[in-house]
N, C-alpha and C positions, 0 to 999 in steps of 0.2 A: 428170414433174418433174425427174427425174435428167438428162434431156437439156438442159434449160434451166439447171439449177443447176450443171452441170459447169463452166461458165465464166461466172460472173456478170458482167454488163456487156457480154458479147459478144452481138452481134446475129446471130440465125439466121433464115434464111428458112423458110417452110413446108416447102419441098423438103428443106432441110438437116435440119430436125427429123424429118421422116418417115424419111429415110434413116438418121439416127442411131438412131432408135427401132426401126425395122423391119429395118434392115440391108440393104435392097434397094429396088429401084424399087417403089413402091406403086401398084397399078393403080386404087385407089379415088379418091374425091373429095378433092382437096387441101384443101378448106375444112373438112374434118373436124378439122384442127388448130385452127381457130378455135373450134369447139365445146369442145374439150378445154382450150384456153387460158381460155375463159370460166368453165368449172368450176374450174379451177385458181385463177383470180383470186378467185372467190367463197370458196374454202377459205382462201386466204392472207389475205384481208381479215378473215375471221372469226377467224383466229388472231393478227392484228396483225402478221404478217410483211410484209416488202417484197413488192410485187406484181410482176406481169409487165407490162412496158411495151411498147406498140406503137410501132415505128419505121416511120413512114409510107413506103410504097414499098419497104421492105426486109424487115422481119420482126418478131421479138420478142426481148426480152432481159429477164433478171431484173433488177429495180431494185436499186440499191445505196443504202445510207444515205450521208449526206454525209461521215461519217468513214471510209468504206471506199474503197478504190481497186481498180480491175479488175486 
């Protein structure tokens, strides 16, 4: 969550998220990020917080409310 929340509105690719969280090249399956994003969305939706948005062909970003700016 911290990797996504560090810069709300910023779009990060799976590769960038893995490198920010792990700090090095991750030899595992890149789609693992999708699984974690799914769980994060479920938790954020349950709490009523803004969710994580998918930017097709690019990556993910933390959603912003209308009255907030990046």
